[in-house]
DOBA-931587 format. One record per residue (C-alpha): residue in one letter; x, y, z. Coordinates in Angstrom, 1 decimal. Each point is the difference from the previous one (the first is absolute). Layout:
BEGIN
A|X|Y|Z $
...
END
This chain:
BEGIN
M|-0.1|-5.5|-13.8 $
K|-1.4|1.9|-3.1 $
I|1.8|2.6|-1.9 $
F|-1.8|3.3|0.7 $
K|-1.2|1.6|-3.3 $
N|0.7|3.4|-1.2 $
F|-2.6|2.4|2.0 $
F|0.3|2.7|-2.4 $
K|-2.3|-1.7|-2.3 $
S|-3.5|1.1|-0.4 $
D|-2.7|-2.4|-0.5 $
N|0.1|0.1|-3.8 $
G|3.7|-0.8|0.2 $
N|1.5|3.3|-0.9 $
E|2.2|1.6|2.0 $
R|-1.0|2.9|2.0 $
K|2.4|2.8|1.0 $
Q|2.0|-0.8|3.2 $
Q|-0.7|2.1|3.0 $
D|2.5|1.9|1.8 $
P|2.0|-2.4|2.0 $
I|-0.8|0.5|4.1 $
V|2.7|2.2|1.8 $
K|0.6|-1.9|3.2 $
T|2.2|0.6|2.9 $
S|1.0|-3.1|2.3 $
L|-0.7|0.8|3.7 $
T|0.6|-1.8|3.3 $
F|-2.5|-1.2|2.3 $
E|0.5|3.2|2.3 $
E|-0.2|2.2|-3.0 $
L|-3.7|-1.4|-0.9 $
S|-2.5|2.1|0.3 $
R|-3.8|0.9|-1.1 $
G|-0.4|0.3|-3.9 $
D|3.3|-2.3|-0.8 $
V|-0.7|-3.5|-1.3 $
I|1.1|-3.4|0.7 $
V|0.8|-2.7|-2.5 $
S|0.3|-3.7|0.4 $
K|3.1|-1.5|-0.9 $
P|0.1|-2.5|-2.7 $
Y|-0.9|-3.5|1.2 $
A|-0.3|1.5|3.7 $
T|-3.7|-1.5|0.6 $
H|-2.8|-2.4|-1.2 $
N|-2.5|1.7|1.6 $
L|-2.2|3.2|-0.8 $
F|2.9|2.2|0.0 $
E|1.7|-1.7|-3.2 $
K|1.1|2.8|-2.2 $
T|-1.6|2.7|1.8 $
V|0.4|3.8|0.3 $
I|-1.6|1.6|3.3 $
L|-0.3|3.6|0.6 $
I|0.9|0.7|3.3 $
L|-3.1|1.9|2.0 $
N|1.4|0.5|3.2 $
K|3.0|-0.9|2.1 $
N|0.4|0.5|3.9 $
E|1.8|-1.9|2.7 $
K|-2.4|-2.8|0.3 $
S|-0.9|-0.9|-3.5 $
I|-0.1|0.5|-3.6 $
S|-2.9|0.4|-2.3 $
G|-0.2|0.1|-4.0 $
I|-2.3|-1.0|-2.9 $
I|1.1|-2.5|-2.9 $
L|-0.2|1.7|-3.3 $
N|0.3|-2.7|-2.6 $
K|-2.3|-2.8|1.1 $
S|-3.4|-0.4|-1.3 $
V|-2.8|-2.1|1.5 $
G|-2.2|-0.3|-3.0 $
L|-2.9|2.3|1.6 $
T|-1.9|3.3|-1.4 $
L|-2.0|2.1|2.4 $
K|-3.3|-1.2|-1.2 $
D|1.6|-3.6|1.4 $
W|0.4|1.8|3.4 $
H|-2.9|2.2|0.5 $
S|-3.6|0.0|-1.4 $
H|0.3|4.0|-0.6 $
F|2.4|-0.7|-3.1 $
N|-2.2|-2.6|-1.7 $
S|1.5|1.1|-3.4 $
S|3.6|1.2|1.0 $
D|3.0|-2.1|-1.3 $
F|2.3|2.5|1.9 $
P|2.6|-2.8|1.3 $
I|0.9|-0.8|3.7 $
M|3.5|-0.9|0.6 $
C|1.6|-2.0|2.9 $
G|1.4|2.1|2.6 $
G|1.2|-2.5|2.3 $
P|-1.3|-2.7|2.4 $
A|-1.2|2.2|2.9 $
Q|-3.2|1.4|0.2 $
E|-1.4|-1.8|-3.1 $
D|-3.7|1.2|0.8 $
K|0.9|3.6|-0.6 $
I|0.5|2.0|-3.0 $
F|3.1|2.6|-0.4 $
V|0.6|2.6|-2.5 $
L|3.2|1.7|-1.5 $
N|-0.9|3.1|-2.1 $
K|2.0|2.9|-1.3 $
Y|-2.2|3.0|1.0 $
D|1.0|2.1|3.1 $
T|-3.3|1.3|0.8 $
L|-2.4|-2.9|-1.4 $
L|-0.6|-1.7|3.2 $
K|-0.3|1.8|3.3 $
S|1.6|-3.3|1.5 $
N|3.1|0.0|-2.4 $
V|3.2|-0.5|2.0 $
K|2.9|1.1|-2.2 $
I|2.3|-3.1|-1.1 $
S|2.5|2.2|-2.3 $
D|-0.1|3.1|-1.9 $
K|-2.3|-1.8|-2.6 $
I|-1.8|-2.9|2.1 $
Y|-2.6|0.4|2.7 $
F|-1.6|-2.6|1.7 $
S|-3.6|-0.6|1.5 $
S|-1.9|-2.8|2.1 $
N|-3.4|1.8|-0.3 $
I|-1.6|-1.9|-2.6 $
E|-3.4|1.9|0.3 $
E|1.7|3.1|-1.1 $
V|1.5|-2.0|-2.9 $
F|-3.0|-1.3|-1.0 $
T|-1.6|3.4|-0.2 $
W|2.8|1.3|-2.2 $
L|-0.1|-3.0|-2.5 $
D|-3.8|0.7|-0.5 $
Y|1.1|3.4|-1.0 $
K|2.4|-0.5|-2.2 $
K|1.7|-2.5|-2.1 $
F|3.4|-0.7|1.2 $
S|2.7|-2.4|-1.5 $
T|2.5|-2.2|1.5 $
K|2.8|2.9|-0.6 $
D|-2.2|2.2|2.4 $
I|-1.2|-2.3|2.6 $
R|0.9|-3.2|0.8 $
I|-2.4|-2.4|2.7 $
F|1.6|-2.7|2.1 $
R|-1.4|-2.9|2.1 $
G|2.0|-0.3|3.1 $
V|3.2|1.4|1.1 $
T|3.5|-1.5|1.4 $
G|2.0|0.5|3.0 $
W|2.9|-1.3|2.0 $
R|1.1|0.4|3.6 $
I|3.3|2.2|-0.1 $
E|1.8|-3.3|1.1 $
Q|-1.6|-2.3|-2.3 $
F|0.6|2.0|-3.0 $
R|3.8|0.7|1.2 $
T|0.5|-3.8|0.4 $
E|-1.6|-0.5|-3.8 $
M|2.5|2.9|-1.2 $
E|2.9|-2.0|1.6 $
E|-1.0|-3.1|-1.7 $
G|0.1|2.0|-3.4 $
A|-3.7|0.0|-0.9 $
W|-0.2|3.4|-0.6 $
N|1.5|3.2|-1.8 $
I|-0.6|3.5|1.0 $
F|-0.1|2.6|-2.5 $
R|-1.1|3.7|-0.2 $
V|-1.3|0.6|-3.7 $
N|0.5|3.9|-1.3 $
G|-3.3|1.3|-1.1 $
F|-2.1|-3.7|0.7 $
Q|-3.4|0.9|-1.2 $
L|-3.1|-1.8|0.3 $
S|0.0|-0.6|-3.6 $
D|3.4|-1.9|0.3 $
S|-1.8|-2.6|2.0 $
D|-2.5|-0.7|-2.7 $
N|2.2|-2.8|-1.6 $
P|-0.4|-3.6|0.8 $
D|3.8|-0.2|-0.7 $
L|0.9|2.6|2.5 $
W|2.2|-2.5|1.7 $
Y|2.3|-0.4|-3.1 $
E|0.6|3.6|0.0 $
F|2.1|-0.4|3.0 $
Y|1.5|-3.3|-1.1 $
P|0.2|0.7|-4.0 $
D|2.5|-2.8|-0.3 $
F|-2.3|-2.6|1.1 $
Q|-2.3|0.3|-3.2 $
V|2.2|-2.9|-1.0 $
E|0.2|-2.9|2.4 $
P|1.6|-3.5|-0.3 $
D|-2.7|-2.0|-1.9 $
F|1.3|-3.4|2.0 $
K|-0.4|-1.1|3.5 $
I|3.1|0.8|2.3 $
Y|0.2|-2.3|3.7 $
P|2.4|0.4|2.7 $
R|1.7|-3.2|1.0 $
L|2.3|-0.9|2.9 $
K|3.5|-1.4|-0.2 $
H|2.3|-1.1|2.7 $
N|3.7|1.1|0.3 $
L|2.1|-3.3|-0.4 $
N|2.9|1.7|1.6 $
H|-2.0|0.5|3.2 $
A|1.8|-1.9|3.1 $
M|-3.7|-1.7|0.6 $
Y|0.6|-2.1|-3.1 $
K|3.7|-0.6|-0.1 $
E|0.0|-1.2|3.8 $
N|-2.5|-2.7|-1.2 $
K|1.6|-0.8|-3.1 $
I|-3.0|0.5|-2.2 $
T|1.0|-0.3|-3.3 $
E|-0.5|2.4|-2.9 $
G|-1.8|-2.6|-2.1 $
E|-3.1|0.0|2.2 $
F|-0.5|3.5|-0.6 $
I|-1.3|2.0|-3.1 $
E|2.9|2.9|0.1 $
A|-0.4|3.3|-0.9 $
D|3.1|0.9|-2.1 $
E|1.5|3.1|-1.2 $
R|-2.3|0.2|-3.1 $
H|-3.2|0.6|2.2 $
F|-0.6|3.5|1.5 $
I|0.5|-0.5|3.8 $
Y|-1.6|2.5|2.4 $
Q|2.5|-0.7|2.6 $
D|-0.7|-0.2|3.8 $
F|-3.4|1.0|0.0 $
L|-1.1|-2.4|2.7 $
S|2.9|-1.6|1.6 $
D|3.6|-0.6|-0.8 $
D|-0.8|-3.7|-0.8 $
L|-3.0|0.9|-2.3 $
T|-0.2|2.2|-3.5 $
I|-2.5|0.9|-2.4 $
V|-0.3|-1.1|-3.8 $
F|-2.6|1.0|-2.6 $
V|-1.6|-2.1|-2.5 $
R|-2.4|0.8|-3.1 $
D|-2.8|-2.3|-1.0 $
V|0.6|-1.1|-3.4 $
G|-2.8|-2.4|-0.1 $
S|1.3|-3.6|0.4 $
Y|2.8|1.2|2.5 $
Y|1.6|2.8|2.2 $
Q|3.0|1.8|-1.7 $
Y|2.5|1.8|2.0 $
L|0.4|3.8|-0.3 $
N|3.3|1.7|-0.1 $
G|1.2|3.3|-0.4 $
D|-1.2|0.3|-3.6 $
F|-3.6|0.8|1.2 $
F|1.2|3.4|1.3 $
E|1.4|0.7|-3.6 $
Q|-3.6|-0.8|-1.2 $
Y|-1.9|1.9|2.6 $
P|2.3|2.8|1.2 $
H|-2.6|1.6|2.4 $
F|0.2|-3.0|2.0 $
D|2.1|-0.2|3.0 $
V|0.9|-3.0|2.4 $
E|-2.7|1.2|2.4 $
M|-2.5|0.2|-2.5 $
L|0.7|-3.3|-1.5 $
L|-0.3|-1.3|3.7 $
R|-3.5|1.5|0.1 $
L|-1.1|-1.2|-3.4 $
A|1.1|-3.5|1.0 $
I|-1.5|0.0|3.3 $
W|-3.2|1.5|-1.6 $
N|-0.4|-2.7|-2.4 $
L|0.3|-2.6|2.3 $
E|-2.6|1.2|2.5 $
E|-2.3|0.5|-3.0 $
D|0.5|-3.5|-0.9 $
I|-0.2|-1.8|3.2 $
L|-1.3|2.0|2.9 $
D|-3.6|-1.3|-0.6 $
N|1.5|-3.6|0.0 $
I|1.7|0.0|3.4 $
Q|-1.2|-2.6|2.4 $
L|1.4|-0.6|3.5 $
Q|0.2|-3.7|1.3 $
S|0.8|-1.9|3.3 $
D|-0.4|1.0|3.7 $
P|0.2|3.9|0.7 $
E|2.0|-1.0|3.1 $
D|2.3|-2.2|-1.7 $
V|1.8|0.2|-3.2 $
I|-2.0|2.0|-2.8 $
M|0.3|-0.6|-3.9 $
L|-0.9|2.7|-2.2 $
M|-0.5|-1.4|-3.6 $
A|-1.7|1.9|-3.3 $
G|0.3|-3.1|-2.5 $
G|3.1|1.5|-1.7 $
E|3.9|0.2|0.0 $
F|0.3|3.4|1.6 $
E|-1.2|-0.3|3.3 $
S|3.2|0.5|1.7 $
S|0.0|3.5|-1.6 $
L|-2.9|1.1|1.8 $
I|2.1|1.1|2.6 $
L|0.8|2.9|-2.1 $
S|-3.6|1.2|0.2 $
S|-0.6|2.5|2.6 $
G|-3.7|-0.6|0.1 $
V|0.5|-4.1|0.2 $
L|2.4|0.9|3.3 $
A|-2.6|2.6|1.5 $
N|-2.8|-2.7|-0.5 $
L|2.2|-2.5|1.8 $
H|0.8|2.6|3.0 $
R|-3.5|0.9|0.2 $
N|-1.1|-3.5|0.4 $
F|2.6|-1.7|1.6 $
G|2.2|2.8|2.0 $
N|2.6|2.1|-0.7 $
N|2.9|-2.6|0.9 $
L|0.1|-3.0|-2.7 $
I|2.4|-2.6|-0.4 $
M|0.2|-1.2|-3.9 $
A|1.7|-2.4|-2.2 $
I|0.1|0.0|-3.8 $
P|1.6|-3.7|-0.7 $
T|-1.3|0.0|-3.8 $
R|-1.0|2.7|-2.6 $
D|-3.6|-1.1|0.4 $
L|-0.5|0.0|3.8 $
L|0.1|2.4|2.7 $
L|-0.2|-1.4|3.9 $
F|-0.6|2.0|2.8 $
C|-0.8|-0.1|3.9 $
K|-0.6|2.4|2.8 $
G|3.3|1.1|1.8 $
G|0.5|-1.6|3.4 $
N|-1.5|-3.5|-1.1 $
E|2.9|-2.1|0.4 $
V|-1.9|-3.2|-0.8 $
A|-1.3|1.7|-3.6 $
L|3.5|1.2|-0.6 $
V|1.5|-3.6|0.5 $
N|-2.4|-1.3|-2.3 $
M|0.7|2.8|-2.4 $
K|3.7|-1.0|0.1 $
N|-0.9|-3.7|-0.7 $
M|-2.2|0.9|-2.9 $
V|2.8|1.7|-1.5 $
E|2.7|-2.7|0.6 $
H|-2.6|-2.4|-1.8 $
Y|-0.4|2.0|-3.0 $
F|3.7|0.7|-0.3 $
K|1.0|-3.7|0.6 $
N|-2.8|-1.5|-2.3 $
P|1.4|-0.4|-3.7 $
E|-3.5|0.5|-1.6 $
T|-0.1|3.3|1.4 $
K|0.1|2.6|-2.7 $
G|0.7|3.5|0.1 $
I|2.1|0.1|3.1 $
L|0.5|3.5|1.3 $
S|1.1|0.9|3.7 $
K|0.6|-2.2|3.1 $
G|0.1|3.2|1.9 $
I|-2.4|0.7|2.9 $
Y|-1.2|3.9|0.0 $
K|-1.3|2.4|2.3 $
I|-2.8|2.4|-1.2 $
E|-0.7|2.7|2.2 $
N|-2.1|3.2|-1.0 $
S|0.4|-1.1|-3.6 $
L|3.9|-0.2|0.4 $
I|1.7|-3.3|-0.8 $
E|3.1|-1.3|1.9 $
L|1.7|-3.2|-0.5 $
L|0.5|-1.7|3.5 $
E|1.6|-3.4|-0.9 $
S|0.5|-3.0|-2.1 $
A|-3.1|-2.5|0.6 $
F|2.7|-2.8|0.1 $
END
């Protein structure tokens, strides 16, 4: 992850005067209303909404609609409509819905008959013909009018779920103006500490709890495991009482465990943010390489060509995809750090086969990266330890 460069530099390298910081108030979901903004949390998503600031256009009992303020699509009016064959006025990405339509934010109360008031200083229109007429008549800047392709929206319950999963923060911005949104680094106005981020990759790794009865009863010796000791920063009890999480950084030829010193170097991080970053990097590196092997009605093996496949159970996106394709009730095992096994719940034959596979890996002296002998239940993305495989 690259260090973010100082965005108070102009193109010629000279520092420009820093704008007044945005004055914002955090809101709850219930307090959210038209004119507020939702801002994606750091490392919350890999999709279009990564580092986005969205102005809320409407909220009712069933849905929420908004428009992304800080994403470019690299188009101008002349690219969009032949009427403006000489206009370089930029078109921004408003969202993935209704991408065949143009929408407008402007700061003029009486400019357009179709204007809908969003806040004291921002108005919205979807009547592009009326906008075209004004653009012919007067030369505007992006501080006066901003043009967007598409909008974004959610069903109420969908957005509420994303809030509970930690994807968004909600803010009410004091005196927010259209000119405030004409800033490619707008997201960093809400998270100024993240102008400087770790310039190295951090990943999550799962570790077992050797004090758990599952290992003591079966007399598994500590020598067969790669232990997590007190020097490692451990995120306790995230999955179940037999598994914990440690963090490693990629230093080139090997991985180095993170300890509490990380938080002294990056004090704006907390444990939750560190976990988000680690999962973010994991997904970025191996999601495109995921392959499923074996019979869908038997034990299915998830592989991605690396040593972190077991850690993919931390990815809500991976679990959601598994549920979508194989049902809400899944049984899983992670016998080694680079292997994730699962089968459909209720399939007794597959469950016996899975237990035999786990036992085989544990008793084979050539197996590397031994992790867990547990059999886990995954239902609606919640993970529960059921039993020991042997």
